[in-house]
C-alpha positions, 0 to 999 in steps of 0.5 A: 491726424486720424485714419478711417476704416469703413466696414461694410460696403452696402448702401450705408458704407459705400453710398453714405460714408465714403461720400461723407468722408470725401466731403469732410476731408475737404472741409478739415484737411488737418483732421484726416490722414491723407491717402485712400481710405480703407474699407473692407468687405467679404463679398467680392460683388462689394469690393468693386473699384472705388476711387480713392479707396483700398478695399480689404477682404476682411477686418483682420486684413484691413487691420494691417493697413492701418494703426488701430489706435489712431483710426476711426471705424465706421461700422456699416453692417446691419444691426444683427452683425454688430456684436461679433464685429465689434468684438473683433474690432476690439480684439484687434486694437480699435477703439473709436467706432462710428456705428450705423443706426440702429445701434442694436437689433435687441436687448441681448445684442444691446447688452453685449455691446455695452459689455464689449464697449466697457471691457475694452474701453471703446469709444462708440458714436451712433450715427444719430445725425438728425441730432446734429441737424440744423433743423433739429437745432432750430426746433430745439431752440423753440422748445427750450426757449418756449416762444410759443409756450410749452411743447404739447405734442410731436409727430414725425412721418418718415415715408419712402419706397423701400422695395428693392432694398428690402429684398436684397438685404435682410439686416434690418429685421423689421420696418422699426429699425429702419427710419424710426430710430432717426426720429426716436432720438430726436423725440427723446432729446426735445421732450426727454424720457418716455414710455411706450403707449402704443405700436403697431408694425405691418407686413411689406406686400407686392407682386407675389412677395410678403416680407414680415414686418417691413411694410411700416411701422408706427409708435406712440410715446408718452413723455414723462413731462406730459408731451405725446410723441407719434412716429409713423414710417410707411416703407411702401409709400410712393413718395418720400417724406421726413417731416416733423410737427410740433404743437405748442400752447400758442402755435405750431411748427413744422419741419422737413428734413432733406430726403437724400444726398441729392439736395441738403436743404431743410425747411422750417415753417412756424405759425404763432404770433408771427409767421415764418418760413426759412429754407437752409442747408442742413448736411447733417451727416457730414456735420455729425462726421466732423463733430465725431472725428474732432471729439476723438481727436481732442479727447483721445482715450480719456472720459467724455461725459457729453459722448457718454450722454448721447450714447445713453440716449441711443441705448434708450432708443433701442430699449423703446424699439425693443418695447414696440417690437415686443407689443406687436409680438404680443398682439400678432404673434412673432414675426417670421424670419426671412432667410439671412444672408451673411454679407456686410452690404447693409 
């Protein structure tokens, strides 16, 4: 059985990972060690009373409550904090880590994470749960099976109002780091390796505030197999949307990923020789968590080629995000840095 340690009790840690862990523990009681989940966060406001959770004030203090070698760490802090915290976890003996997306904020951070991973033999699983989504599996079948012919283009629309969260935390440097990593991983899975063709980023403006680079982002990819991908994310939108559209030689498909933990249903409509519309359960984050724990439990410290391939794909995601940020920097100048707060509430 595996223990769990959640590092960072912001929206990702307290709002998502603790909830998903509770569900996963009910679904597979033989996989998870019974008893309270261990968590840590240095901020007193984050260490509020949480049902079924024992909260420590630091990673080092939490390490005294679990056996590091048999513990899966959920690293839920902002990407700018990742390398230092990962190094501390490695020093304390932790080797199995689920890392919130994006894996890193820049290429320097990615290089440091890769160094720590290799040097300490750590096994990292990036939270890219759209890759485990039932919707992604179904559209991958359309692409791989060529039922509608060859894939020609992909487009993703990821919109939501993110004013409050953008004000309260500064761990995500730009809008590229918020929603786009989900779609980017799926695009690379469906259409293969790609180069950046174009990118843009806007400021978030409301009342008397300006949050540089946080209003929205878009990027265009040219895949090596001839497919084009467009990804657009508006963090000032009045409504939420997570939509993917695929254009094939002989038809189209439109999918909608679940919008929140309030309703885990996805939708897919296929338009070709036959018209199809389906609605189905798709709790991708819980499925991702169960699969990650099962891989950690079954393979232990031995090589895991499939996990290595998934990690390599996430490294490609960071490289393309960095290329998009540099493209925008070259067009408009450097993004002005907002004041950082040293909290773990990401």
